[in-house]
TORKOLVO-497117 format. One line per 3 residues: their letters; for each residue z, y negated, x of C-alpha. Coordinates in nm, 2 decimals, m for minus. Example, Ala and Ser with C-alpha at 12.3 -4.5 7.8 and 13.67 -1.06 7.14 Angstrom:
# residues 2
as = 0.78/0.45/1.23; 0.71/0.11/1.37
//
This chain:
# residues 661
msl = 0.00/m0.02/m0.02; m0.08/m0.36/0.11; 0.25/m0.53/0.30
asa = 0.39/m0.82/0.16; 0.41/m0.96/0.59; 0.37/m0.80/0.92
psd = 0.62/m0.75/1.09; 0.62/m0.84/1.50; 0.91/m0.64/1.60
lsd = 0.76/m0.33/1.75; 1.06/m0.21/1.92; 1.16/0.05/1.75
lrd = 0.84/0.24/1.82; 0.82/0.36/2.19; 0.59/0.56/2.19
yaf = 0.33/0.26/2.12; 0.46/0.05/2.36; 0.18/m0.14/2.59
ewa = 0.12/m0.49/2.73; m0.15/m0.56/2.48; m0.46/m0.81/2.56
lvd = m0.60/m0.91/2.23; m0.97/m1.01/2.24; m1.21/m1.16/2.04
vet = m1.56/m1.30/2.15; m1.83/m1.51/1.97; m2.18/m1.42/2.10
sgl = m2.54/m1.56/2.08; m2.67/m1.21/1.94; m2.56/m0.84/1.98
vpr = m2.70/m0.72/2.30; m2.41/m0.76/2.58; m2.70/m0.74/2.85
rdr = m2.91/m0.99/2.69; m2.71/m1.24/2.47; m2.41/m1.46/2.57
vls = m2.05/m1.57/2.53; m2.01/m1.86/2.31; m1.68/m1.85/2.28
vav = m1.38/m1.70/2.35; m0.95/m1.63/2.24; m0.70/m1.35/2.45
vtl = m0.36/m1.39/2.27; m0.09/m1.11/2.49; 0.18/m0.93/2.34
gpd = 0.44/m0.72/2.50; 0.57/m0.42/2.43; 0.80/m0.51/2.13
geq = 0.48/m0.68/1.97; 0.60/m1.02/2.05; 0.34/m1.29/2.16
tge = 0.37/m1.36/2.55; 0.03/m1.58/2.57; m0.25/m1.71/2.46
fst = m0.58/m1.87/2.59; m0.94/m2.00/2.40; m1.25/m2.20/2.52
lld = m1.55/m2.28/2.40; m1.87/m2.17/2.65; m2.20/m2.34/2.74
pgc = m2.42/m2.00/2.76; m2.74/m2.19/2.88; m2.94/m2.08/2.62
dpg = m2.98/m2.10/2.27; m2.68/m2.02/2.02; m2.82/m1.78/1.82
pvh = m2.71/m1.76/1.44; m2.53/m2.06/1.39; m2.48/m1.98/1.03
vhg = m2.25/m1.72/1.13; m2.04/m1.85/1.40; m2.14/m2.22/1.39
lta = m2.12/m2.31/1.70; m2.44/m2.51/1.75; m2.62/m2.63/2.08
erl = m2.42/m2.99/2.07; m2.07/m2.86/1.99; m2.09/m2.64/2.35
rga = m2.22/m2.86/2.55; m1.99/m2.98/2.79; m1.79/m2.68/2.74
paf = m1.72/m2.48/3.08; m1.94/m2.18/3.20; m1.84/m1.82/3.14
eqv = m1.76/m1.79/3.55; m1.55/m2.06/3.57; m1.30/m1.95/3.31
aer = m1.34/m1.58/3.43; m1.07/m1.55/3.67; m0.80/m1.70/3.38
iga = m0.93/m1.50/3.14; m0.91/m1.19/3.43; m0.53/m1.26/3.47
lle = m0.45/m1.23/3.12; m0.66/m0.88/3.10; m0.48/m0.75/3.45
grv = m0.25/m0.45/3.35; m0.28/m0.52/3.00; m0.49/m0.29/2.72
lva = m0.76/m0.46/2.58; m0.72/m0.48/2.24; m1.03/m0.61/1.98
hna = m1.20/m0.52/1.65; m1.47/m0.26/1.74; m1.40/m0.32/2.13
qfd = m1.62/m0.15/2.25; m1.85/m0.45/2.17; m1.59/m0.73/2.33
ydf = m1.57/m0.47/2.64; m1.93/m0.48/2.72; m1.98/m0.84/2.68
lah = m1.70/m0.93/2.88; m1.82/m0.65/3.12; m2.17/m0.81/3.14
efa = m2.07/m1.20/3.20; m1.83/m1.09/3.42; m2.09/m0.89/3.65
rag = m2.31/m1.20/3.61; m2.03/m1.37/3.78; m2.04/m1.15/4.05
lrl = m1.67/m1.09/3.95; m1.48/m0.74/3.85; m1.34/m0.70/3.49
pvd = m0.99/m0.55/3.53; m0.97/m0.34/3.24; m0.89/0.01/3.25
rrl = m0.79/0.12/2.89; m0.90/m0.03/2.54; m0.80/m0.01/2.23
ctl = m1.03/m0.02/1.86; m0.79/m0.14/1.58; m1.14/0.01/1.42
aln = m1.16/0.32/1.52; m0.69/0.32/1.48; m0.77/0.23/1.10
rrv = m1.02/0.50/1.08; m0.76/0.78/1.20; m0.50/0.58/0.95
dpp = m0.77/0.60/0.69; m0.60/0.29/0.45; m0.70/0.25/0.08
tdd = m0.93/m0.02/0.11; m1.27/m0.06/0.07; m1.39/m0.10/0.40
lrl = m1.25/m0.17/0.73; m1.38/m0.54/0.82; m1.11/m0.73/0.97
gtl = m1.08/m0.99/0.68; m1.01/m0.67/0.45; m0.72/m0.52/0.67
aah = m0.58/m0.80/0.75; m0.54/m0.86/0.30; m0.42/m0.50/0.32
ygv = m0.13/m0.56/0.63; m0.04/m0.88/0.47; m0.23/m1.10/0.75
pql = m0.25/m1.44/0.68; m0.65/m1.54/0.78; m0.74/m1.90/0.80
kah = m1.09/m1.93/0.96; m1.32/m1.58/1.04; m1.53/m1.61/1.32
dal = m1.33/m1.88/1.47; m1.25/m1.63/1.80; m0.91/m1.79/1.83
ddt = m0.80/m1.75/1.47; m0.95/m1.39/1.47; m0.75/m1.27/1.75
rvl = m0.44/m1.41/1.59; m0.52/m1.22/1.29; m0.61/m0.92/1.50
agv = m0.24/m0.88/1.66; m0.13/m0.88/1.30; m0.34/m0.63/1.22
lra = m0.28/m0.46/1.51; 0.10/m0.41/1.46; 0.08/m0.32/1.11
slr = m0.17/m0.07/1.22; 0.06/0.06/1.52; 0.34/0.12/1.29
aaa = 0.12/0.30/0.99; m0.01/0.52/1.30; 0.34/0.56/1.39
gld = 0.43/0.67/0.99; 0.16/0.96/1.06; 0.26/1.04/1.40
lpl = m0.13/1.01/1.51; m0.16/0.93/1.85; m0.35/0.66/1.96
plv = m0.72/0.65/2.08; m0.70/0.48/2.39; m1.07/0.49/2.57
acp = m1.05/0.49/2.96; m1.31/0.20/3.05; m1.56/0.27/3.32
prq = m1.56/0.08/3.65; m1.63/m0.28/3.64; m1.93/m0.27/3.88
dpr = m2.08/m0.02/3.65; m2.48/m0.06/3.71; m2.51/m0.05/3.34
fap = m2.38/m0.39/3.30; m2.66/m0.56/3.53; m2.89/m0.71/3.24
kpp = m3.20/m0.51/3.29; m3.53/m0.61/3.08; m3.63/m0.43/2.79
ktp = m3.91/m0.17/2.78; m4.18/m0.22/2.53; m4.22/0.12/2.38
caf = m4.61/0.23/2.34; m4.81/0.09/2.00; m5.02/0.42/2.02
rnp = m4.99/0.78/1.90; m5.00/1.08/2.15; m5.38/1.21/2.14
grl = m5.27/1.52/2.38; m5.38/1.61/2.73; m5.68/1.46/2.95
tpg = m5.96/1.71/2.93; m6.16/1.77/3.32; m6.43/1.49/3.35
gpl = m6.28/1.34/3.02; m6.13/0.93/2.95; m5.83/0.79/2.93
vqg = m5.72/0.76/2.55; m5.47/0.45/2.44; m5.08/0.63/2.41
mki = m5.18/0.92/2.61; m4.83/0.97/2.83; m4.87/0.96/3.20
avt = m4.62/1.06/3.45; m4.69/0.93/3.82; m4.47/1.12/4.10
get = m4.49/1.08/4.49; m4.63/0.78/4.74; m4.91/0.57/4.59
gtd = m5.13/0.34/4.79; m5.11/0.12/4.48; m4.74/m0.01/4.47
rad = m4.57/0.20/4.21; m4.46/m0.08/3.97; m4.79/m0.25/3.98
lml = m4.93/0.09/3.88; m4.70/0.15/3.57; m4.78/m0.20/3.45
rgv = m5.13/m0.14/3.43; m5.13/0.17/3.28; m4.90/m0.01/3.00
aag = m5.16/m0.30/2.97; m5.40/m0.03/2.88; m5.23/0.09/2.62
lnm = m5.08/0.41/2.78; m4.74/0.53/2.77; m4.64/0.57/3.13
mgs = m4.34/0.79/3.13; m4.05/0.88/3.39; m4.09/1.24/3.35
vsr = m4.30/1.51/3.26; m4.26/1.77/2.93; m4.52/2.01/2.78
hts = m4.64/1.66/2.58; m4.74/1.50/2.85; m5.13/1.43/2.90
alv = m5.17/1.38/3.30; m4.94/1.40/3.62; m5.08/1.07/3.89
tne = m5.00/1.23/4.25; m5.15/1.20/4.58; m5.00/1.50/4.66
psg = m5.07/1.80/4.37; m4.94/2.08/4.54; m4.59/1.85/4.64
gsa = m4.27/1.98/4.58; m4.13/1.68/4.35; m3.93/1.81/4.02
kar = m4.22/1.63/3.83; m4.52/1.80/4.00; m4.33/2.18/3.97
rar = m4.27/2.09/3.61; m4.63/1.99/3.56; m4.80/2.35/3.71
aeg = m4.52/2.50/3.48; m4.62/2.35/3.20; m5.04/2.34/3.32
vpv = m5.01/1.95/3.24; m5.40/1.83/3.37; m5.31/1.68/3.78
ide = m5.53/1.41/3.86; m5.50/1.17/4.25; m5.41/0.79/4.21
paf = m5.82/0.71/4.32; m5.90/0.93/3.99; m5.66/0.72/3.77
lrl = m5.74/0.38/3.90; m6.11/0.48/3.77; m6.07/0.60/3.44
lgd = m5.83/0.30/3.42; m6.17/0.10/3.39; m6.26/0.25/3.02
vrp = m5.94/0.37/2.86; m6.07/0.45/2.45; m5.86/0.32/2.21
gtp = m5.62/0.54/2.04; m5.46/0.56/1.71; m5.18/0.35/1.67
heg = m4.83/0.41/1.52; m4.81/0.33/1.13; m4.67/m0.05/1.13
aai = m4.75/m0.08/1.50; m4.86/m0.45/1.62; m5.12/m0.37/1.90
pet = m5.06/m0.63/2.20; m5.39/m0.81/2.33; m5.36/m0.65/2.63
arp = m5.36/m0.35/2.50; m5.69/m0.34/2.30; m6.02/m0.20/2.49
php = m6.31/m0.46/2.55; m6.53/m0.22/2.31; m6.38/m0.02/2.03
vpa = m6.58/0.28/2.11; m6.43/0.61/1.93; m6.29/0.87/2.13
pes = m6.52/1.13/2.22; m6.44/1.52/2.07; m6.31/1.59/2.40
arp = m6.05/1.35/2.42; m5.89/1.48/2.05; m5.61/1.66/2.07
php = m5.76/2.07/2.03; m5.49/2.16/1.74; m5.41/1.95/1.44
app = m5.11/1.70/1.51; m4.75/1.86/1.42; m4.63/1.78/1.10
ape = m4.42/1.47/1.00; m4.02/1.49/0.97; m4.05/1.50/0.58
svp = m4.24/1.89/0.62; m3.92/1.94/0.83; m3.75/2.26/0.63
vqg = m3.39/2.10/0.50; m3.22/2.40/0.73; m3.28/2.21/1.05
pap = m3.51/2.11/1.33; m3.67/2.38/1.47; m3.52/2.53/1.80
vqd = m3.58/2.34/2.12; m3.81/2.48/2.34; m3.67/2.43/2.74
pap = m3.93/2.48/2.99; m3.78/2.79/3.15; m3.64/3.06/2.91
ape = m3.32/2.93/2.71; m3.02/3.08/2.59; m3.11/3.19/2.25
pat = m2.96/2.96/1.95; m2.69/3.11/1.72; m2.80/3.34/1.53
als = m2.55/3.20/1.22; m2.33/2.92/1.26; m2.16/3.10/0.92
pgl = m2.03/3.40/1.04; m1.92/3.64/0.75; m1.99/3.36/0.53
pav = m2.26/3.31/0.23; m2.54/3.07/0.34; m2.47/2.73/0.20
ptp = m2.78/2.60/m0.04; m2.97/2.31/0.08; m3.19/2.06/m0.10
rep = m3.53/2.12/m0.09; m3.75/1.80/m0.03; m3.92/1.73/m0.33
eag = m4.29/1.74/m0.36; m4.54/1.47/m0.35; m4.50/1.30/m0.68
eaa = m4.24/1.48/m0.84; m3.95/1.30/m1.04; m4.23/1.03/m1.05
gak = m4.04/0.68/m1.15; m3.72/0.85/m1.08; m3.52/0.60/m0.81
pga = m3.55/0.71/m0.46; m3.26/0.95/m0.36; m3.11/0.95/m0.75
krs = m3.06/1.32/m0.77; m2.98/1.37/m0.35; m2.73/1.12/m0.38
akp = m2.55/1.26/m0.69; m2.20/1.34/m0.64; m2.09/1.71/m0.65
rgp = m1.84/1.78/m0.92; m1.56/2.01/m0.92; m1.24/2.04/m0.93
ltg = m1.18/1.89/m0.58; m1.40/1.61/m0.64; m1.26/1.31/m0.44
rrv = m0.99/1.54/m0.26; m0.95/1.53/0.07; m0.79/1.85/0.22
lvl = m0.63/1.92/0.54; m0.62/2.31/0.63; m0.32/2.46/0.86
ggt = m0.34/2.74/1.05; m0.53/3.06/1.00; m0.77/3.27/1.22
hpd = m1.10/3.04/1.30; m1.29/3.27/1.06; m1.05/3.18/0.76
ava = m1.02/2.82/0.85; m1.38/2.80/0.86; m1.39/2.99/0.50
art = m1.14/2.75/0.32; m1.27/2.44/0.47; m1.65/2.61/0.31
rvv = m1.45/2.68/m0.01; m1.29/2.30/m0.07; m1.71/2.16/0.00
elg = m1.78/2.43/m0.28; m1.50/2.28/m0.48; m1.63/1.96/m0.44
gaa = m1.39/1.82/m0.21; m1.38/1.71/0.17; m1.23/1.88/0.47
ain = m1.03/1.70/0.67; m0.95/1.81/1.03; m0.67/1.54/1.13
lsa = m0.40/1.41/0.94; m0.45/1.04/0.75; m0.32/0.84/0.49
gvt = m0.66/0.93/0.32; m0.55/1.37/0.29; m0.44/1.44/m0.06
dvv = m0.38/1.81/m0.05; m0.31/2.06/0.24; m0.34/2.39/0.25
vld = m0.11/2.63/0.49; m0.24/2.96/0.62; m0.15/3.21/0.81
ggh = 0.05/3.04/1.12; 0.02/2.69/0.95; 0.41/2.65/0.92
gdr = 0.42/2.63/1.30; 0.19/2.31/1.31; 0.40/2.01/1.45
rla = 0.24/1.76/1.14; 0.39/1.99/0.86; 0.67/1.82/0.90
rit = 0.54/1.50/0.86; 0.33/1.59/0.57; 0.68/1.66/0.40
all = 0.82/1.37/0.45; 0.49/1.21/0.32; 0.50/1.41/0.02
lpv = 0.17/1.59/0.01; 0.08/1.85/m0.22; 0.08/2.17/0.01
hda = m0.04/2.52/m0.13; m0.12/2.82/0.01; m0.49/2.99/0.05
awl = m0.45/3.14/m0.28; m0.46/2.76/m0.46; m0.85/2.76/m0.33
vap = m0.95/3.02/m0.60; m0.88/2.81/m0.87; m0.70/2.48/m0.75
vvt = m0.46/2.28/m1.01; m0.43/1.93/m0.84; m0.13/1.72/m0.89
eas = m0.15/1.31/m0.80; 0.02/1.25/m0.52; 0.25/0.93/m0.50
gag = m0.01/0.62/m0.47; m0.31/0.80/m0.53; m0.39/0.50/m0.75
drr = m0.47/0.29/m0.46; m0.72/0.58/m0.27; m1.09/0.43/m0.28
aaa = m1.37/0.68/m0.38; m1.45/0.90/m0.12; m1.76/0.90/0.05
hvl = m2.04/1.23/m0.03; m2.02/1.53/0.09; m2.27/1.73/0.23
prg = m2.29/2.09/0.30; m2.48/2.16/0.61; m2.83/2.11/0.58
gvv = m2.78/1.86/0.36; m2.98/1.53/0.34; m2.95/1.15/0.18
dlp = m3.16/0.89/0.14; m3.06/0.56/0.34; m3.08/0.20/0.19
lpk = m3.39/0.04/0.33; m3.29/m0.20/0.58; m3.29/m0.57/0.49
grg = m3.41/m0.77/0.81; m3.23/m0.79/1.17; m2.86/m0.78/1.13
pad = m2.50/m0.55/1.21; m2.58/m0.45/0.85; m2.90/m0.24/0.95
rwt = m2.70/m0.03/1.20; m2.68/0.26/1.05; m2.38/0.42/1.20
vta = m2.30/0.81/1.24; m1.93/0.90/1.37; m1.82/1.25/1.48
swa = m1.46/1.34/1.53; m1.23/1.59/1.63; m0.91/1.75/1.62
qqt = m0.68/1.63/1.96; m0.74/1.93/2.21; m0.70/1.89/2.60
ace = m0.92/2.21/2.68; m1.21/2.00/2.74; m1.41/1.66/2.68
idv = m1.67/1.62/2.42; m1.97/1.42/2.47; m2.18/1.23/2.13
vaf = m2.56/1.15/2.28; m2.85/1.08/2.05; m3.24/1.11/2.09
vld = m3.50/0.90/1.99; m3.79/1.10/1.91; m4.17/1.05/1.86
ede = m4.38/1.29/1.61; m4.38/1.50/1.91; m3.99/1.54/1.86
qvs = m4.00/1.44/2.24; m3.82/1.11/2.41; m4.10/0.85/2.45
fde = m3.88/0.74/2.78; m3.58/0.91/2.93; m3.44/0.64/2.85
dfv = m3.42/0.69/2.47; m3.14/0.94/2.61; m2.85/0.79/2.51
fyg = m2.54/0.90/2.66; m2.17/0.80/2.82; m2.35/0.74/3.14
ape = m2.64/0.51/2.93; m2.49/0.40/2.62; m2.76/0.25/2.45
npg = m3.16/0.24/2.48; m3.37/0.00/2.64; m3.47/m0.19/2.29
gtv = m3.10/m0.17/2.19; m3.22/0.01/1.91; m2.92/0.30/1.93
rll = m2.61/0.29/2.09; m2.37/0.50/2.17; m2.00/0.34/2.05
sdg = m1.68/0.57/2.28; m1.38/0.51/2.00; m1.11/0.71/2.15
pte = m1.10/1.07/2.31; m1.18/1.22/1.99; m1.46/1.01/1.80
qtv = m1.76/0.87/1.93; m2.04/0.65/1.69; m2.41/0.68/1.74
svd = m2.55/0.32/1.59; m2.89/0.29/1.50; m3.06/m0.06/1.40
laa = m3.30/0.08/1.12; m3.51/m0.21/1.09; m3.58/m0.28/1.49
lpp = m3.68/0.12/1.57; m4.03/0.08/1.68; m4.34/0.28/1.46
sar = m4.31/0.58/1.77; m3.96/0.66/1.70; m4.01/0.90/1.42
kvv = m3.62/1.03/1.44; m3.26/1.00/1.59; m3.12/1.29/1.65
vaa = m2.73/1.31/1.70; m2.59/1.57/1.90; m2.22/1.68/2.09
aid = m2.20/1.90/2.39; m1.91/2.03/2.58; m1.83/1.90/2.92
gsp = m1.65/2.24/3.03; m1.63/2.62/3.00; m1.46/2.66/2.65
afg = m1.71/2.65/2.29; m1.73/2.50/2.01; m1.55/2.75/1.81
dvg = m1.27/2.70/2.07; m1.29/2.34/1.95; m1.28/2.39/1.59
alh = m1.43/2.19/1.35; m1.65/1.84/1.39; m1.64/1.59/1.10
ivs = m1.94/1.37/1.05; m1.89/1.02/0.83; m2.23/0.81/0.81
gpg = m2.24/0.45/0.69; m2.38/0.11/0.72; m2.25/m0.07/1.02
tsa = m1.92/0.01/1.19; m1.70/m0.17/0.96; m1.84/m0.08/0.60
aal = m1.72/0.29/0.40; m1.87/0.57/0.48; m2.13/0.64/0.26
aqa = m2.20/1.00/0.33; m1.95/1.29/0.53; m1.98/1.64/0.65
tld = m1.80/1.91/0.82; m1.96/2.13/1.09; m1.73/2.39/1.18
aat = m1.88/2.76/1.19; m1.94/2.76/1.53; m1.85/3.04/1.78
ter = m2.00/3.05/2.17; m2.21/2.75/2.10; m2.17/2.45/2.36
tml = m2.45/2.22/2.20; m2.44/2.12/1.87; m2.74/1.88/1.66
lae = m2.50/1.70/1.42; m2.71/1.50/1.22; m3.12/1.34/1.20
iyr = m3.18/1.03/1.06; m3.55/1.08/1.03; m3.84/0.87/0.82
rge = m3.99/0.98/0.54; m4.27/0.77/0.42; m4.16/0.40/0.44
swr = m3.79/0.51/0.36; m3.51/0.66/0.60; m3.30/1.00/0.54
lra = m2.96/1.13/0.72; m2.96/1.53/0.73; m2.66/1.72/0.82
vgq = m2.76/1.96/1.05; m2.53/2.16/1.25; m2.72/2.39/1.46
gyd = m2.56/2.57/1.76; m2.68/2.65/2.10; m2.50/2.81/2.40
hgl = m2.71/2.62/2.63; m2.54/2.31/2.80; m2.67/1.94/2.76
gal = m2.92/1.94/3.04; m3.16/2.21/2.86; m3.13/2.04/2.57
arg = m3.20/1.72/2.70; m3.54/1.89/2.86; m3.64/2.05/2.50
ygv = m3.65/1.69/2.44; m3.84/1.58/2.73; m3.61/1.40/2.92
dvt = m3.61/1.43/3.32; m3.30/1.60/3.41; m3.13/1.70/3.76
d = m2.87/1.98/3.68
//
């Protein structure tokens, strides 16, 4: 329930006692490597929650201030303010030795990291805490998790939204109340270890331009280059490598940093060389040409087929639009569009080397979960798109969130599957949103049971799932509407993006139970119509948390939660699908980890619109969690749940990423 006021004294919360540095930045845009900080505020709190310091300032970014209608910071207002490097040391002194706290903390952390890198200084932050991620764990009964919404829920006064100092003061109240709520649930804090401040990812990099043309296939002997062909280069070249790549891009070719089975040709002056690209080209039968031949072919590049909706750069238009000869056209029909892919999941990833077989059944001993089929063309004419697919399941557990404790792995899987069949959502962690608890054999020893009893939550045995009778717990009327529950393979339509902005960033968040046996990495692949990345940088992971265009980002929200954010409005036409996967770093398998829960919704702070629990894994070490794919002019989300016994490297190579083990 809402608090009348947010108490500042946290001296009784010894397990949550840290030195805190609360931060808020207003920026000229949303991409840290490109945009700049316009204002910054820092408020420091002691372990008891009392404020110990405060600093705020406007900044002159030396560039256009961006969306003035959002932050109100015009160029005239910023003129005469200090540059970031003039205040960096003072900010650093406030951050030193403290846990950085922000609402959507990775955003503020990344902007500060880039600004400190531009100033040639180290960002003195070792750990951060995101109050957004913390409240996703607490799961308060609010319509969304925006800072203003949480402030109202926790009784924290907010005077001026999008003012850095006021937002930071509000954040202080939200942090205190969130810590107290987390303590009431006995939740561990989602503290994130920050990478080294000198990490090269914070050096500004120019964005890569996606190729505007579809891949026409491989180069044929004696045939011409065709726009859209995927060309890789390896070894020493007489022409400067950067110039060679730029000339290929200007001609409309897709200049790649890796070789896959979809590569059209490899350019090398050492065809029998031992480079990884040359070995891969030989293994895949990719045509190999030398540099002089490539330069000759560049003089007569034939026109290609643009991606639907792609804008063709003038430099990529051939001087004479001559139709491509038959020899330059692909010998086989183009691969099926995403809408014809069966909803049960994507085809198995093909690895250049014999890869371990994927798990044959992700639900051992359980009946297959029915999945919605893709409608035929023209079906349900006049119906609202996605209306049938988006209808919420009905059942005795509709709107309930059920936590299962104990049991063997197959028993727990069967129990959670039953919860979903009955219309409920299967929880994997205790939160304020849990409505019921089912205790299987061995579950009475779970340390959370004492807290569950204190919270007066209904506790049931396994027999309850046969024909459950629900009782409303105290405060149930405050509960918000539950997100739509997807079975494995379930599909929902996504709202059409309206333009460029935070609301068009669709998110997929994966979470799992706290454990110390291994680390789990969430990754994303941006794929073209060939189910391949356009370049290696379209593989998004911890070491490279955004792709070159900033359209797909990885947000690390804690040791048990990571989010992939996708800007649907800004994805290039060549991007047909974004695959979100998880991989285990270590020897355990997903059967040892247990259930993974995914939620998806618009933006990082909005309420989730869809959720799924993927928990029937056994020996798998990588798992495809979800995919966002194009269907005509619309986008769809599919909960996948397909696992593989091989590691992340094999998965990435199957999608065309050049990975060195």
